[in-house]
N, C-alpha and C positions, 0 to 999 in steps of 0.2 A: 556448492558450498552451503550446506545446511547450518543455520545458526544454532548454537546451543540454547536450550530453553532455560536460561538462568536470569534471575533478577539482578539488577545492578547492586553494587555495594551499598550497605546501609549508611556508610559515611564516605562521601566522595564529593568532588567539586560538581558544580551545576551541570556542566557539559557532559561529564561522565554519567551522571544520573539520567539526564534527558535522553542521551543517545542509548544508554543502557535499557531504559524502559521502552524506547522505540524498537530496539533490536529484539527485546523479549517478545513484544507483540508480533513483530515480523516472523520470529521463530515459530510462534503459535500458528500463524497463517500457513507457513510451510508444513508444519506438522499435520494440520487439518487436511492437507492435500495428499499426504503419504498413503500409498496403497489404494488410492481411489481409482476405480475403473474409468476409462474414457467416457463410457456411457453415463455413469453417475456424475462425472465432472460437468456434464452438459444438461443434466436433468434438473428442471425447475421444480422446486418443492412448494412454492407459493403460487396458488392458482392465478393470481392477478399480476404476477411479476415474472414474466417469462425470461427476462434477462438476468434475473437473480439466481445465478448458478455459481457453483464453485469456480468454474473457469471464468465466468463473467466478473466475479468479485476479484479474482486474482489479477485479471487484466486491469480492472478499475484501479486497484491499489498500485499497480506498476505506474499507470499514467498519472495518478494523483501525486506520487512521489516526483515524477518528472515535472508536473505542473508547478508544484510549490518550490522545489529546490532549483531546477534548471531554468524554467520559464519565468516564474514570478520573482524569485530571488536573484538569479544571475542575469535575467533579462534576455535570455535566448529566445529565438523565434518559437512561436506556438503552433505553427502550421502542421507539424507532424503529430501533434498530440490530439487524439480524438476526444479526449475529455473536455478540451476547450473548444471543440467544434460544436457550435450551437445549431447546426443545420438539421440534426437528427438527435432525438433524446436517447441517452444511454449508449451512444456510439462506442464508447470505450469498453462497454460490456458485451458487445456483439462480436464474438470471436469464434463462432462455430467453425469447426474444422481445424482449428489450431490445436495441436497436441498439448495436453496438460504439461508434459515435460518441458516443452518449449516455453509455455507461459511461465512456469516456475523459473526457468533459466533467465528469461527476460526480467522477471521481478527481482531475482537475486542480483543481476547485473545492475539494475536501476538502484537497488538499495546500496550497493557498493559505491556507485557514483554519488548518490545522495550523501553518504557518510564522508566521502572525500570533500565534497562541497562544505559540509558542516565543519569538518576539521580545519579547513583553510580560512574560515571567516569568523569574525567576532559575533557573539550572540546579540549584540546591540546594533549590528549593521541592518539596514533596511533593504528591502528588495529594490530591483532596478527596472522592472518592466514598465514602460511608460503608459501602456494601454490598459492596465488592470489596477483597479483600486486596491485590491488585496496585496499588491506588491509593496505597499507602504508599510506593511508589517515588518517587525524585526525578525531576525532569524530565530530568536528565542520563541516568539509567538508562533512562528511556522512549525518549529519543532514540537511545541506543546500541542498544536493542532494536529500534527501528524501522529502523535501518540494517541490522541483521542480518536482520530479517523481510523487508524489501524486497529485499535482495540475494539471499536464498535463493530468493524467488519470481521474481526476475529470471533466476536460473539455470534455474528450471523453465521459464520462458517461452522462454529461449534454446533449450533442448532441444525444447520443444514446437513452436516455430516451424520448426526444422530438420526435424522429423518431418512437419509439415504441408505445407510447400512448399519445403523445401531451403534457405531463407534462413538464413544464419548470420553471425556477427560479434559481437564482444563490445563494442567501444567505437567 
């Protein structure tokens, strides 16, 4: 399910605009992965950041969605989320050998789950996880943060894709 690259309506309620902007950034992330070879998906373009690959960023974004909406907001267990595992740096980005198509599918599934959570709760509700300070944020705050997080990494993917194969374009 590739999301359409469209901006949210110019006039709409807050939830529609927030989710619309998040979905627009998610669609850009997906677009930056289209047609990329497996080799390029795992090629690091920054000499001092070996985990900063297209595949690594895609995995990271999947786990960030899980962390904010499932773990921190709903209070679900964090054990399965490598992004919250502090035993090793960037564990959520270490996905060598996982096909790019699988990473895209997992990301898409996570985005669907996140949107279901967002739709079912009020924007003023706060997170429930008892062990994480960030869980005290409202769903609105988490949504705004996820727009920022996803957009920042979409920008990374934009630059990485141009360095990998010359493909460029924003929207």
